[in-house]
N, C-alpha and C positions, 0 to 999 in steps of 0.2 A: 508487566503483564497483569491482566486482571485475574484475580483469584476466583474462579468459578468452579463449583464442585459438580462435575459430571461423572457419570460412570465411565470406566476406562474404555469401553467399547465405543461410546458416543464420541469421546475425546479423540480416539484413534481415527474414527471416520471423518471427523471435522479436519483433523490435521492432514490426513491423506488427501482430502479434497482440496485444501488450501495449497499443498505442495504441488498438486497436479495442475491446478487451474489459476494460480495467482497471476495477475497481469505482469508482474515483474519478471516472471520466467516464461513469458510468451503466451499466457492464457488470454482468452477473450474477456474483456472487462464486463460485458453484459452477462455472459454465462457465469462468471464468478459472482456477480451480485445476485443473480437469480438462484444460484446454488446455495449461497450463504443464507439467503432469505428462506429457502426451503429447509435448510438444516436448523436455522434459528427458530423456525416455526414450531419445532418440537420442544424447544426450551421455554420455560415460563419466566425467564429472567429479563426484566425490563431494561437492563443496562445495555442490551444489544440492539436497541431500537434506533440508533443513530443511522443516518444515511451513509452510504458508501460513496466516497468521492475519489475519482481516478484522475490524477493530473498527468498530462503528457508534456514531455520536454522535447525540444528539437533533437533530432537524431542525425546521424551521418555527418557530412562536412559542415552543415549548418550548426549542428550541436557542438561539434569540435570548436568551431569559430566562436560560438557563444561562450563556451567554457574558457577559452583563451582570453577573450575580451574581459570577462568578469575577473579572471585572475590578474590581468594586467591593470585593470582599474583599482583593484584592492591594493596592489603593490605600489602603485603610483599615486595613491590618494594622499592628500595632505594629512599630517598627523592629527590625531583626535585631541591631543593635549597641547597646551601652550608651552 
């Protein structure tokens, strides 16, 4: 975690927003990025200027099959040492 010195009220507001809108808990990625940009606009710390990247993984049956295939390939791969 990055050590940033914010006042407790600002920190609490950012944490509450992230808990409510994070894409991993069902939030909209665009709304999350826009909200973080709005909250980050109030800070003068340049460490938070990186773009937000949201990766999607296959879900449902397709995602389950993907995870099973990956695990099978790892288990049945040839050894890495001779």
